[in-house]
C-alpha positions in Angstrom: 16.1 54.1 42.1 13.5 56.5 40.8 11.5 55.1 37.9 12.3 58.2 35.8 16.1 57.4 36.2 16.1 53.7 35.2 17.4 52.5 31.9 14.5 51.9 29.5 15.6 48.6 27.9 12.3 48.3 26.3 13.3 50.9 23.7 16.5 49.1 22.8 14.9 47.5 19.7 14.5 51.0 18.1 18.3 51.5 17.7 19.5 47.8 17.6 21.5 46.5 14.7 18.5 44.6 13.3 16.0 47.3 14.2 14.0 46.6 10.9 13.2 43.1 12.0 12.4 44.0 15.6 10.1 47.0 14.6 8.3 44.9 12.0 7.6 42.1 14.6 6.5 44.5 17.3 4.3 46.6 14.9 2.5 43.4 14.0 2.0 42.6 17.7 0.7 46.1 18.3 -1.9 45.8 15.5 -3.1 42.5 16.8 -3.3 44.1 20.3 -5.6 46.8 18.8 -7.8 44.0 17.4 -8.0 42.5 21.0 -5.8 39.5 20.1 -3.2 39.1 22.8 -1.1 35.9 22.5 0.3 35.2 19.0 2.0 32.0 17.8 5.4 32.1 16.1 4.0 30.5 13.0 1.7 33.4 12.4 4.5 35.9 12.9 6.7 34.1 10.4 4.0 34.1 7.8 3.5 37.8 8.3 7.2 38.6 8.0 7.5 36.7 4.7 4.7 38.8 3.2 7.0 41.9 3.5 9.0 42.1 0.3 12.2 43.0 2.2 12.0 39.8 4.3 10.8 37.3 1.8 13.6 34.8 2.7 13.1 35.3 6.5 14.0 32.0 8.3 12.3 30.4 11.3 15.6 30.2 13.2 16.1 34.0 12.8 12.5 34.6 14.1 13.1 32.5 17.3 16.4 34.4 17.9 14.6 37.8 17.5 11.7 36.7 19.7 14.1 35.6 22.4 15.9 38.9 22.3 12.6 40.8 22.5 11.6 38.8 25.6 15.0 39.7 27.1 14.4 43.3 26.5 10.9 43.0 28.1 9.1 43.9 24.9 7.4 40.5 24.8 6.1 38.0 27.4 6.3 34.3 26.6 3.6 31.9 27.7 4.2 28.1 27.2 1.6 26.6 24.8 0.7 23.0 25.4 -2.8 22.8 24.0 -1.7 21.4 20.6 0.7 18.8 21.9 -0.2 15.4 20.4 2.9 13.4 21.4 5.2 13.2 24.4 8.0 14.7 22.4 5.9 17.7 21.4 4.9 18.1 25.1 8.5 18.1 26.2 9.5 20.5 23.5 8.6 24.0 24.7 6.2 25.9 22.5 5.4 29.5 23.3 2.9 32.2 22.4 3.9 35.8 22.9 2.2 38.9 24.1 3.5 42.4 23.9 4.1 44.3 27.2 2.4 47.6 28.2 5.7 49.4 27.6 5.8 48.1 24.1 2.2 49.1 23.4 2.9 52.6 24.5 6.1 52.9 22.6 4.5 51.7 19.4 1.5 54.0 20.0 3.9 56.9 20.4 5.6 56.0 17.2 2.3 55.9 15.3 1.4 59.2 16.8 4.7 60.7 15.5 4.0 59.2 12.1 0.4 60.3 12.2 -0.9 62.5 15.0 -3.7 60.8 17.1 -5.3 60.9 20.5 -4.0 59.6 23.7 -6.0 57.3 26.0 -6.2 55.3 29.2 -7.3 51.7 29.3 -10.9 51.5 30.5 -14.5 50.7 29.5 -16.2 54.1 29.3 -19.9 53.8 29.2 -20.5 57.5 28.4 -18.3 57.4 25.3 -20.9 55.3 23.4 -23.7 57.8 24.4 -21.5 60.7 23.2 -20.7 59.0 20.0 -24.4 58.3 19.4 -25.2 61.9 20.1 -22.5 63.1 17.7 -23.6 60.9 14.9 -27.3 61.9 15.5 -26.3 65.5 15.2 -24.4 64.8 12.0 -27.5 63.1 10.5 -29.6 66.1 11.5 -27.3 68.5 9.8 -27.4 66.4 6.7 -31.2 66.5 6.7 -31.1 70.3 7.1 -29.0 70.8 4.0 -25.6 71.8 5.4 -26.2 75.5 5.6 -23.8 76.3 8.4 -20.1 77.4 8.1 -17.7 74.7 7.3 -15.9 75.2 10.6 -19.0 73.8 12.4 -18.9 70.6 10.4 -15.2 70.1 11.0 -15.8 70.4 14.8 -18.6 67.9 14.5 -16.3 65.5 12.5 -13.6 65.8 15.1 -16.1 65.1 17.9 -17.3 61.9 16.2 -13.8 60.5 15.8 -12.5 61.6 19.1 -15.2 59.6 20.8 -14.6 56.7 18.4 -10.9 56.8 19.0 -11.4 56.8 22.7 -13.7 53.8 22.5 -11.4 51.8 20.3 -8.1 52.3 22.1 -9.3 52.3 25.7 -11.4 49.2 25.4 -8.6 47.3 23.6 -6.2 48.3 26.3 -8.5 47.3 29.2 -9.3 43.9 27.6 -5.6 43.2 27.1 -5.1 44.2 30.7 -7.7 41.7 31.9 -6.2 39.0 29.6 -2.7 39.5 30.7 -0.8 36.8 32.6 -0.2 39.0 35.6 -3.9 39.8 36.0 -4.8 36.2 35.4 -2.5 35.1 38.3 -3.9 37.8 40.6 -7.5 36.7 40.0 -6.6 33.3 41.3 -5.6 34.6 44.7 -8.0 35.1 47.7 -7.2 38.8 47.7 -9.2 39.0 44.5 -12.5 38.2 46.4 -12.5 41.8 47.7 -12.7 43.2 44.1 -14.9 40.6 42.5 -18.1 42.6 43.0 -16.5 45.8 41.7 -15.2 43.9 38.6 -18.5 42.2 37.7 -20.5 45.4 38.3 -18.1 47.4 36.2 -18.3 44.9 33.3 -22.0 44.4 33.6 -22.9 48.1 33.5 -20.7 48.5 30.5 -22.5 45.6 28.7 -25.9 47.1 29.5 -24.9 50.5 28.3 -23.4 49.0 25.2 -26.5 47.0 24.3 -28.7 50.1 24.7 -26.7 52.4 22.4 -24.9 50.0 19.9 -28.1 49.1 18.0 -28.9 52.8 17.5 -25.4 53.6 16.4 -25.5 50.7 13.9 -28.9 51.7 12.5 -27.7 55.3 11.9 -24.4 54.1 10.3 -26.3 51.9 7.9 -28.1 55.0 6.7 -25.1 57.3 6.6 -23.0 55.7 3.8 -20.0 57.4 2.3 -22.0 58.3 -0.8 -24.6 60.0 1.2 -22.0 61.9 3.2 -20.2 63.2 0.1 -21.6 66.8 0.5 -20.5 66.7 4.1 -17.0 65.6 3.1 -16.9 68.5 0.6 -17.6 70.9 3.5 -14.6 69.4 5.4 -12.3 69.8 2.4 -13.6 73.4 2.0 -12.6 74.1 5.6 -9.1 72.7 5.1 -8.6 74.8 2.0 -9.5 77.9 4.0 -6.5 77.3 6.3 -3.2 78.3 4.6 -0.5 75.7 5.1 2.6 75.5 3.0 3.0 71.8 3.5 -0.5 71.2 2.0 0.3 72.8 -1.4 1.1 69.4 -3.0 -2.0 67.7 -1.5 -5.1 67.8 -3.8 -8.7 67.9 -2.7 -9.3 64.4 -4.0 -6.7 63.1 -1.6 -8.4 64.8 1.3 -11.8 63.5 0.2 -10.5 60.0 -0.1 -9.0 60.3 3.4 -12.3 61.3 4.9 -14.1 58.4 3.1 -11.6 55.9 4.4 -12.0 57.2 8.0 -15.7 56.9 7.8 -15.5 53.4 6.3 -13.3 52.3 9.2 -15.9 53.6 11.7 -18.7 51.7 9.9 -16.5 48.6 9.7 -15.8 48.7 13.4 -19.6 48.7 14.3 -21.1 46.9 11.3 -18.4 44.5 10.2 -18.0 43.1 6.7 -19.6 40.1 4.9 -16.6 37.9 5.5 -15.8 39.0 9.1 -17.6 40.0 12.2 -17.5 43.5 13.6 -15.2 44.7 16.4 -18.3 45.6 18.4 -19.4 42.0 18.4 -15.9 40.9 19.4 -15.9 43.5 22.2 -19.3 42.1 23.5 -18.0 38.6 23.4 -14.8 39.5 25.1 -16.6 41.3 27.9 -19.0 38.5 28.5 -16.1 36.0 28.5 -14.4 38.1 31.2 -17.5 38.0 33.4 -17.7 34.2 33.0 -14.0 33.9 33.8 -14.3 36.0 36.9 -17.3 33.9 38.0 -15.2 30.7 37.6 -12.4 32.1 39.6 -14.7 33.2 42.4 -16.4 29.8 42.4 -13.0 28.0 42.7 -11.9 30.3 45.5 -15.2 29.7 47.3 -14.8 25.9 46.9 -11.2 26.2 48.3 -12.4 28.2 51.3 -15.3 25.8 51.8 -12.9 22.8 51.8 -11.0 24.2 54.8 -14.0 25.5 56.7 -14.7 24.0 60.1 -18.0 22.0 60.2 -18.2 22.0 64.0 -21.4 24.1 64.0 -23.0 21.9 61.4 -22.4 18.8 63.5 -23.6 20.5 66.6 -26.8 21.5 64.8 -27.3 17.9 63.7 -26.6 16.6 67.2 -29.4 18.9 68.4 -31.8 17.2 66.1 -31.0 13.8 67.6 -31.1 15.1 71.1 -34.7 16.4 70.6 -35.9 13.1 69.2 -37.5 10.7 71.7 -38.4 8.0 69.2 -35.7 5.6 68.1 -37.4 5.0 64.8 -37.5 8.7 64.0 -33.7 8.9 64.9 -33.0 6.1 62.4 -34.9 8.0 59.7 -32.9 11.2 60.5 -29.7 9.2 60.3 -30.5 7.7 57.0 -31.2 11.2 55.5 -28.0 12.7 57.0 -25.5 9.9 56.8 -27.1 7.6 54.3 -27.0 3.8 54.4 -24.5 2.8 57.1 -23.5 -0.5 55.7 -22.9 0.6 52.1 -19.6 2.3 51.2 -20.2 3.0 47.5 -23.0 3.4 45.1 -22.7 2.5 41.5 -25.0 3.1 38.6 -24.7 2.0 35.0 -24.5 4.7 32.3 -27.2 5.1 29.7 -30.0 3.2 31.5 -32.5 4.7 28.9 -32.3 6.2 25.5 -34.8 8.9 26.5 -32.8 12.1 27.1 -35.7 13.6 29.2 -36.4 10.6 31.4 -36.2 11.4 35.2 -34.3 9.2 37.6 -37.5 7.9 39.4 -38.9 6.8 36.0 -36.1 4.3 35.4 -36.1 0.6 36.3 -34.0 -0.4 39.3 -30.7 -2.2 38.5 -29.2 -5.1 40.5 -25.5 -4.8 41.0 -23.7 -8.0 42.1 -21.0 -7.5 44.8 -17.8 -9.5 44.4 -15.5 -10.5 47.2 -12.4 -8.2 47.5 -9.8 -11.0 47.9 -6.9 -11.8 45.7 -7.9 -15.5 45.5 -11.4 -14.9 44.2 -12.0 -16.0 40.6 -15.3 -15.9 38.9 -16.8 -19.2 37.9 -17.1 -19.8 34.2 -19.1 -22.3 32.3 -19.4 -23.0 28.6 -22.5 -21.5 27.0 -24.1 -21.4 23.6 -24.6 -18.4 21.5 -28.0 -16.8 22.0 -29.8 -14.8 19.4 -31.3 -11.6 20.7 -33.1 -10.7 17.5 -36.6 -11.0 19.0 -35.6 -9.0 22.1 -34.0 -6.2 19.9 -37.2 -6.0 17.8 -39.3 -5.6 21.0 -37.0 -2.9 22.3 -37.0 -1.1 18.9 -40.8 -1.3 18.7 -41.1 0.1 22.2 -38.6 2.9 21.5 -40.5 3.8 18.2 -43.8 3.9 20.1 -42.4 6.2 22.7 -40.9 8.5 20.1 -44.2 8.5 18.2 -46.1 9.4 21.4 -43.6 12.2 22.3 -43.9 13.7 18.8 -47.7 13.5 18.9 -47.7 15.4 22.2 -45.6 18.2 20.6 -47.5 18.1 17.3 -50.9 18.9 18.9 -49.5 22.3 19.9 -48.4 23.2 16.3 -50.8 25.5 14.4 -49.8 26.5 10.9 -46.2 26.0 11.7 -46.2 28.1 14.8 -46.3 27.2 18.6 -47.5 30.0 20.9 -47.0 29.2 24.5 -49.6 31.8 25.6 -52.3 29.8 23.8 -51.5 26.6 25.6 -53.6 25.9 28.6 -52.4 22.9 30.6 -49.1 21.5 29.4 -47.6 18.1 29.9 -44.4 18.2 32.0 -42.5 16.4 29.2 -43.5 18.8 26.6 -42.7 21.7 28.9 -39.2 20.3 29.4 -38.7 20.0 25.6 -39.8 23.6 25.0 -37.5 24.8 27.7 -34.6 22.9 26.2 -35.3 24.6 22.8 -35.2 28.0 24.5 -31.9 27.2 26.2 -30.3 26.1 22.9 -31.5 29.1 21.1 -29.8 31.4 23.6 -26.4 30.5 22.2 -27.5 29.8 18.6 -27.1 32.2 15.7 -30.3 34.1 14.9 -31.9 32.1 17.8 -32.5 29.2 15.3 -31.9 25.6 16.3 -32.3 22.1 14.9 -34.3 19.7 17.2 -33.7 16.0 17.8 -36.6 15.3 15.3 -34.9 17.3 12.6 -37.1 20.4 12.9 -35.6 23.9 12.3 -37.1 26.2 14.9 -36.7 29.9 15.4 -37.3 30.9 19.0 -38.8 34.4 19.6 -38.9 35.7 23.1 -41.0 38.7 24.3 -39.4 39.6 27.7 -41.8 42.5 28.2 -44.9 40.1 28.4 -45.1 37.4 31.0 -47.2 34.2 30.7 -48.1 31.3 32.9 -47.7 27.6 32.0 -49.8 25.2 34.2 -48.9 21.6 34.6 -49.8 18.8 37.0 -46.5 19.3 38.9 -46.7 23.1 39.3 -47.0 26.6 37.6 -44.2 28.3 35.6 -44.0 32.0 34.9 -41.9 32.9 31.9 -41.7 35.4 29.0 -44.0 35.0 26.1 -42.4 32.7 23.6 -43.2 31.8 20.0 -41.6 28.8 18.1 -41.6 29.3 14.4 -41.0 26.0 12.6 -39.0 26.7 9.4 -39.3 23.3 7.8 -42.1 20.7 7.8 -44.3 22.0 10.6 -47.5 20.9 8.9 -46.1 17.4 8.0 -44.8 17.1 11.6 -48.2 17.9 13.0 -49.9 15.3 10.8 -47.3 12.5 11.4 -48.9 9.1 12.1 -45.8 6.9 12.2 -42.1 7.0 12.8 
């Protein structure tokens, strides 16, 4: 049957007997969808419904009945949630999170457009929209600096351009992220057919992130300057233009109402890009979601590659190895090749104890060898036991503690000699010890995911890591040469005391 002729069961909730409950539930799902939140727990929905005065006595049993009906009408998709199960009973009892379907999103969006006319959209990540929005805001700022000497119609057109681009960014990005996070897309990404599109997906997302990073900071800087108070003369021009258009339905609307409406619209734009003191901006959430999509796609591609590698024939590999042995005339040399390729022939398993050293930066070849006794694998074997006295290891512990403190003191001294007035500049370091280089690289790695690029080290130092990617430097050590961006470590607490430390 043609799709245009089928019965649209997704719209049943609009005329159902309990339409007020269904519409309130799905309107909440739609708002969360616009905020890039896809799967919602029933507890959160119940709490929201009880905040509505008409539903203050709304019961949990009613909610589950309504959710089940909405799933039946294809308005919601249920996904079983087992992440919070703490007991077997909770695991067996099915718990669900719900996501609204694309039909529901479009129906709710249509209803909102009927309530208040808005723009339509297609789900995508448009790089050009940020550039256009930046250009529109820059033009608005230029007009403010010139003194607003043009006709009010020109400013209304500029205002519409700004919010048309903003509306396109907000709706299309939310839809596309919801599409990527949907259960159907998640399942398709786990199939081998997805490998054909992996490069297209990653390139699309990466180009969007690069474009976003180039323009978002400029947009944020201009929005910080263009506050609602500064734009008050501009808003007056917009009100003046609306007053020049005779509309019978606008007789009861005052200029103050229009002025407040424009201020609220502008505040919503600034909130989307700049956020609030108690919440992060939607722009930061968009960046995080896009990066998370790239990481998820990379994980799927890796798993698919491992799956293909598992079933790949290694015939050519073995033929290549056989050629090595065929070209070797010396038996001793053949034994060496065999040891490298196949390992020790008489040993089936290798076992190593955990935590052989307290030094996190110790390499494998620096550790002492460990003897591991091999026990007979028979059911009749029993270890011999003999009575023994309690032995005090106090002296041994003191020696180990002294040795550990001496190592820590030596390591801190190696780092402290590079501190000058609470700052470490890698460009001013000549030859560097491999251990110190490893510590500095670990600081850089931790700062990449830390807020404001500030970390706390194992020695209690609070360090801010500043990278200048435009300038490259060279670190020389006894084990090689490392080229990397210029890096400065600013020690926030106790840099001078750390540098003059003489004991641990």
